[in-house]
Structure formats: C-alpha cells, structure tokens
C-alpha positions as a printed Julia matrix, in Angstrom:
174×3 Matrix{Float64}:
  -4.84  60.58  42.29
  -1.38  59.94  45.32
  -0.97  57.54  46.98
  -1.95  59.32  49.69
  -5.47  59.22  48.47
  -5.46  55.25  48.05
  -4.52  54.72  51.16
  -6.61  57.1   52.68
  -9.49  54.99  50.76
  -8.06  51.58  51.87
  -8.1   53.59  55.49
 -11.7   54.2   55.13
 -12.7   50.5   53.13
 -11.15  48.59  56.75
 -13.08  51.26  59.09
 -16.27  50.38  57.05
 -15.17  46.47  56.43
 -14.9   45.94  60.29
 -17.13  48.17  62.06
 -20.48  49.3   59.32
 -20.55  45.97  57.65
 -21.17  43.37  60.98
 -24.14  46.27  61.34
 -25.87  45.52  57.13
 -25.41  41.46  57.22
 -28.62  39.79  58.33
 -28.37  38.48  61.91
 -28.39  34.63  60.61
 -25.39  35.54  58.09
 -23.26  37.53  60.23
 -20.75  34.32  60.98
 -20.92  33.27  57.25
 -19.88  36.53  55.43
 -16.53  38.04  55.82
 -15.9   41.18  53.44
 -13.23  41.24  51.72
 -13.07  45.0   50.5
  -9.38  46.09  50.8
  -8.61  42.6   49.28
 -10.81  44.3   46.3
  -8.85  47.23  46.2
  -5.9   45.85  46.74
  -6.56  43.44  43.83
  -7.9   46.61  41.26
  -4.78  48.41  42.18
  -2.76  45.26  40.76
  -5.61  45.27  37.77
  -4.74  49.23  36.49
  -2.37  50.07  38.81
   0.98  48.29  38.86
   2.33  44.83  40.69
   4.8   46.61  43.54
   2.06  49.07  44.25
  -0.18  46.04  44.94
   2.35  44.33  46.96
   2.93  47.5   49.5
  -0.78  47.99  49.79
  -1.48  44.2   50.08
   1.16  43.81  52.9
   0.08  47.04  54.68
  -3.34  47.06  55.14
  -2.81  42.61  55.56
  -0.8   43.19  58.63
  -3.53  45.4   59.67
  -6.02  43.49  59.65
  -3.79  40.13  61.26
  -2.8   43.28  64.27
  -6.75  44.16  64.76
  -9.26  41.08  64.43
  -6.7   38.18  63.16
  -4.71  37.37  66.51
  -4.09  33.41  65.89
  -1.32  33.73  63.46
   0.23  37.11  63.05
   1.22  37.85  59.22
  -0.91  35.31  57.36
  -3.34  38.74  55.74
   0.08  40.09  55.25
   1.12  37.52  53.34
  -1.48  36.34  51.24
  -3.36  39.15  50.36
   0.29  40.63  49.39
   1.49  37.36  47.41
  -2.23  37.46  45.47
  -2.33  40.85  44.89
   1.32  41.1   42.95
   1.23  37.66  41.15
  -2.71  38.93  40.2
  -0.25  42.37  38.45
   2.21  39.69  37.52
  -0.33  38.0   35.16
  -2.07  40.69  33.77
   0.26  43.61  33.58
   0.2   43.83  29.91
  -3.51  43.57  29.54
  -6.49  46.2   29.37
  -8.95  44.29  32.47
 -11.94  44.65  31.41
 -15.36  45.02  33.9
 -15.9   40.51  32.0
 -12.26  40.56  33.25
 -11.78  42.44  36.3
 -14.5   40.49  37.5
 -13.79  36.97  37.1
 -10.26  37.77  37.77
 -11.58  39.31  41.52
 -13.7   36.23  41.74
 -11.12  33.26  41.27
  -8.4   35.53  43.84
 -11.07  35.98  46.47
 -11.65  32.31  46.22
  -7.89  31.62  46.34
  -7.26  33.91  49.14
 -10.29  32.44  51.16
  -9.03  28.47  49.98
  -5.47  29.9   51.6
  -6.08  31.59  54.45
  -8.43  28.2   55.56
  -5.19  25.51  54.27
  -3.1   27.71  56.2
  -5.91  27.56  58.98
  -5.9   24.03  58.74
  -2.25  23.1   59.06
  -2.0   25.05  61.93
  -5.52  23.61  63.47
  -7.08  26.26  64.4
 -10.19  24.42  62.48
 -10.45  21.55  62.03
 -13.88  22.05  58.9
 -13.55  20.19  56.04
 -13.09  22.05  52.61
 -16.53  21.46  51.08
 -18.28  22.92  54.23
 -16.09  26.09  54.3
 -16.42  26.57  50.22
 -20.35  26.72  51.29
 -20.78  28.0   54.03
 -18.43  31.08  54.12
 -16.22  31.04  50.82
 -19.19  31.82  48.7
 -21.47  33.47  50.63
 -18.43  35.92  51.31
 -17.74  36.18  47.37
 -20.96  36.93  46.58
 -20.72  39.77  48.39
 -17.25  41.37  47.76
 -17.9   40.87  43.87
 -21.02  42.6   44.16
 -18.84  45.26  45.93
 -16.42  45.38  42.88
 -19.4   45.9   40.37
 -20.31  48.84  42.84
 -17.33  50.38  42.9
 -15.39  49.57  39.35
 -16.15  52.95  37.29
 -14.62  55.02  39.97
 -12.09  52.75  41.12
 -10.94  52.64  37.77
 -11.62  56.36  36.6
  -8.54  56.85  40.23
  -6.04  54.95  38.99
  -6.62  55.61  35.16
  -5.52  59.11  36.6
  -2.94  58.05  38.58
  -0.89  56.46  35.81
  -1.56  59.67  33.41
  -0.68  62.12  35.64
   2.26  59.73  37.12
   3.38  59.48  33.13
   3.13  63.0   32.67
   5.04  64.38  35.14
   2.43  66.79  36.7
   1.04  66.08  39.56
  -2.4   66.68  40.93
C-alpha cells in the first residue's frame, strides 16, 4: 500500500469524523463523545508501520484538525498526535503487536492524548473543569468509541501496513 493510499484513507476518516459522526452519535452524547479516528490510525501506523511515518501522519493531520476544528490553540493536536505517535512507535519498534497489545496501547495512548489536551487547555485557562469531571464525562466515553473503531478496523489496517512493509522490503511497487 502506498503512502498516497494511506493519506487518502486518513482524509476519508477526517471527513467521516467531522461530518458523519455528529449525526451518528446519540443526541445526549454529542458534546461528550469526541471521535479521534485519525489518531487511532496514526497509532496503527506506529504499531505496524514505523515511528517516522506515525510522526509525519500525526503532525500533518493534527495540524489539519487544528486549522479546521480547534481555533483556540493552533498546533496543539499537531504536537500531541505527532509526539504520542512517535513515542508509541519507539516503544514498540521491535515487538510484534498482537490484537490485545494493540488495543491496550491504543487505549492508553487515547487516554494520554485526551489528558494532554485537557491539561494544556487548563494551563491556558480555556477550561476550568476538574480532571475527574473531564475523565468521566469526556475522556472515557470517547475512549470506548475509539476502542470500538480500533477493533472494527484492526485486521484490514494491519494487513494494509504489513503489505506495505513486504513491498518495501522487496523493492517492488504495487
């Protein structure tokens, strides 16, 4: 799978995340559940691709999210997605990630991502809520959506990145 196809899939996820998901999420949970499908895909690229690809995808699409959705602090998602994707790739560079390991890593990384965003918002006084309230009302409900998405797309994404590695090692193009 070429990098162009990966970027095209991530653009599709970006549009789904911003336009379709607000209609699918139930009415009472619309402000509580925030989909981070692009971030899950960045983590998959860190687990099954390499850390540099995760850094570039996380930084690029994080900046796109900053510009389109979050006008208060430009560069926050750029920084958080890129750094967390890179360090996930560094931590699991030599290990083969099983389904349980991948879901666990994605869960912890999503909690870390949302926690980092919350504390940076708190430092700049954009939010005045407590962390316990944010954890129960925003971070954990969003985590369940991210984990469900990761489970649904685990096998196709893993195959896609593994086929990318195989074609890269043999020097063949698709």
